[in-house]
C-alpha positions as CSV (number, residue, x, y, z in Angstrom):
1,M,-105.2,20.8,35.1
2,P,-103.2,18.5,34.5
3,N,-101.7,18.6,31.1
4,D,-99.0,15.7,31.2
5,A,-101.3,12.5,30.8
6,K,-100.4,10.3,27.8
7,P,-103.5,11.0,24.8
8,T,-105.5,7.9,24.4
9,R,-106.8,7.5,21.2
10,R,-110.6,8.7,23.2
11,R,-108.9,11.9,23.6
12,L,-107.2,12.1,20.2
13,I,-111.1,11.2,19.5
14,A,-112.7,14.3,21.1
15,C,-109.5,16.7,20.1
16,A,-111.1,16.4,16.5
17,F,-114.1,17.3,18.0
18,A,-113.0,19.8,19.6
19,A,-110.8,21.6,17.2
20,A,-114.1,22.6,15.0
21,L,-114.8,24.6,17.5
22,L,-111.6,26.5,18.6
23,G,-110.4,30.1,18.8
24,L,-106.7,29.7,20.8
25,P,-105.7,33.4,21.3
26,A,-102.3,33.1,23.0
27,T,-104.3,35.0,25.9
28,A,-107.8,36.6,26.4
29,T,-109.2,38.5,29.4
30,A,-112.5,39.9,28.5
31,T,-114.6,37.6,30.3
32,P,-118.5,36.7,28.4
33,A,-121.8,36.3,30.4
34,R,-121.5,32.5,31.2
35,A,-125.3,32.0,29.9
36,D,-123.3,33.6,26.2
37,A,-120.5,30.9,27.0
38,E,-122.8,28.2,27.7
39,R,-124.5,28.8,24.9
40,L,-122.2,29.5,22.4
41,V,-121.0,25.4,23.3
42,L,-123.6,24.2,23.0
43,D,-125.0,25.5,19.5
44,A,-121.5,25.0,18.0
45,S,-121.5,21.3,19.3
46,N,-125.1,20.9,17.7
47,E,-123.7,22.3,14.3
48,I,-121.3,20.1,14.6
49,L,-123.3,16.9,15.1
50,A,-125.4,18.5,12.0
51,I,-122.8,18.1,9.9
52,I,-122.1,14.6,11.4
53,G,-125.5,13.5,10.9
54,D,-125.6,14.6,6.7
55,D,-123.5,11.6,6.3
56,D,-122.0,13.6,3.3
57,P,-119.2,12.5,1.0
58,E,-115.4,12.7,3.2
59,P,-114.6,15.9,1.1
60,V,-117.4,17.5,1.8
61,M,-118.0,16.9,5.1
62,I,-114.1,18.4,5.4
63,R,-115.2,21.7,3.5
64,R,-118.1,22.0,5.8
65,F,-115.4,20.9,8.7
66,N,-113.7,24.1,7.1
67,E,-116.3,26.5,7.0
68,M,-117.3,25.5,10.7
69,L,-113.3,26.5,11.8
70,E,-113.8,29.8,9.7
71,S,-116.7,30.5,11.7
72,F,-116.1,30.1,14.8
73,A,-111.8,30.3,15.1
74,D,-109.5,33.1,14.8
75,V,-107.3,31.0,12.5
76,P,-104.8,33.5,12.2
77,I,-104.0,33.4,16.3
78,I,-105.0,29.8,16.5
79,A,-101.9,30.1,13.9
80,R,-99.5,32.2,16.1
81,S,-99.9,31.1,18.6
82,S,-99.4,27.2,17.2
83,L,-96.0,28.8,15.6
84,G,-94.7,30.4,18.6
85,V,-91.9,32.3,19.0
86,D,-91.0,31.2,15.4
87,W,-93.9,33.5,14.1
88,R,-91.4,36.8,15.2
89,A,-88.4,35.6,13.1
90,A,-91.0,35.2,9.7
91,T,-91.9,37.3,6.9
92,P,-95.1,39.1,6.3
93,E,-95.2,36.6,3.3
94,Q,-94.4,33.7,5.1
95,R,-96.9,34.3,8.1
96,A,-99.5,34.5,5.3
97,A,-98.3,31.0,3.9
98,Y,-98.7,29.5,7.1
99,T,-101.8,30.6,8.2
100,R,-103.7,29.3,5.6
101,A,-101.6,26.1,5.3
102,F,-102.4,25.4,9.1
103,G,-106.5,26.0,8.8
104,R,-106.3,23.6,6.1
105,Y,-103.9,20.9,7.7
106,L,-106.7,21.7,10.5
107,S,-109.4,20.3,8.7
108,R,-108.0,17.1,7.3
109,K,-106.2,16.4,10.3
110,Y,-109.7,16.6,12.0
111,G,-112.0,15.9,9.6
112,K,-111.4,12.3,8.7
113,R,-112.0,11.8,11.6
114,F,-115.5,13.2,12.0
115,R,-117.4,9.9,11.8
116,E,-116.3,8.3,14.7
117,F,-118.8,11.0,16.4
118,I,-122.1,9.4,15.4
119,G,-124.2,9.2,17.8
120,A,-122.1,11.4,20.6
121,S,-123.7,13.9,22.8
122,V,-122.1,16.9,24.7
123,E,-123.8,17.4,28.2
124,V,-122.8,21.0,29.9
125,I,-122.6,20.6,33.6
126,R,-121.0,23.5,34.9
127,T,-120.2,27.3,34.0
128,R,-118.1,29.5,35.9
129,S,-116.2,32.8,35.7
130,V,-112.1,32.5,35.1
131,K,-109.3,34.7,34.9
132,S,-109.3,34.5,31.3
133,G,-112.9,34.4,30.3
134,V,-115.8,31.8,31.3
135,L,-114.6,28.1,31.8
136,V,-117.8,25.9,30.5
137,E,-117.4,21.7,32.1
138,S,-118.9,19.4,30.0
139,R,-118.9,15.7,29.5
140,M,-118.9,14.4,26.1
141,T,-120.2,10.8,25.0
142,L,-119.9,8.7,22.4
143,A,-121.1,5.8,21.1
144,G,-120.0,3.0,23.4
145,R,-117.5,4.4,25.1
146,S,-117.7,6.2,28.7
147,P,-118.6,9.6,29.5
148,F,-115.4,11.9,29.9
149,A,-114.7,15.9,30.8
150,V,-114.4,18.6,28.2
151,D,-113.4,21.7,29.4
152,W,-114.4,24.7,27.2
153,Q,-112.9,28.6,28.2
154,V,-114.6,31.1,25.9
155,S,-113.4,34.2,25.7
156,D,-114.7,37.6,23.8
157,K,-111.4,39.6,23.6
158,S,-112.0,39.3,19.8
159,G,-114.9,41.1,19.8
160,R,-117.9,38.2,19.9
161,N,-117.7,35.1,22.2
162,R,-114.8,32.0,20.8
163,I,-113.6,28.9,22.5
164,F,-109.8,29.5,23.0
165,N,-109.0,27.0,24.3
166,L,-110.2,23.0,25.1
167,Y,-108.9,20.8,28.0
168,I,-109.4,16.7,27.1
169,E,-109.3,14.9,30.3
170,G,-107.3,17.5,31.9
171,V,-105.1,17.8,28.3
172,S,-104.6,21.1,26.8
173,L,-105.7,20.9,22.6
174,L,-103.6,24.4,22.3
175,A,-100.7,23.0,23.7
176,S,-100.8,19.7,22.0
177,E,-101.1,21.8,18.4
178,R,-98.0,23.1,19.7
179,Q,-96.1,20.5,20.6
180,E,-97.6,18.7,17.4
181,V,-96.0,22.2,15.2
182,R,-92.7,22.4,17.2
183,T,-92.4,19.0,16.4
184,M,-92.9,19.4,12.6
185,L,-90.5,22.4,12.1
186,D,-87.7,20.5,14.1
187,Q,-88.3,18.6,11.3
188,A,-87.6,20.8,8.8
189,G,-84.8,21.9,10.3
190,G,-85.8,25.2,11.9
191,D,-86.8,26.2,7.8
192,I,-90.7,27.6,8.2
193,D,-91.0,27.5,4.4
194,R,-90.1,24.1,4.2
195,L,-92.9,23.9,7.9
196,I,-95.5,25.5,4.9
197,E,-94.9,23.2,2.7
198,D,-95.2,19.4,5.5
199,L,-98.7,21.1,6.2
200,N,-99.8,21.7,2.6
201,S,-98.6,18.0,1.8
202,S,-99.8,16.5,5.7
């Protein structure tokens, strides 16, 4: 899958939807049943759309988004993967603080874009086994916009089925978040404590 396309507004909007459903371990080798993986994607998508449809105030929506993130994602693994090799240099206290800050950062960053999903729909096109688990290929449609491809990678490595990466028009969401964190860490001069402060204030 190509991964060097320039981000578009449509992809950023799709990433916001996708981020609500992610569990992103660096490596996944287990292979859940294809039907179960497809059901996970559809159920999670429907739950997100239900939150959007309730038209709650933004703070409530973000809180519900965070609950959704915790339900469908392994936040500690996501955080570790996003920090990359710098995770090894972090103290246990920094790792815990970073994990909390990163989870809240995701909730705020993507939760604020939820309103743009009103009227969205997700249609599964094909589900197939791949080396990393199961790939659920789908088409997402937002109101007034052309459909676009979203591929969901699912594994049961953590003990239950989780979505651990997505490709929005061929671009890896996990890779995008790693780059974002890398940029923030560079701006913090490599100081993990400053990165944590920046995540908490973003």
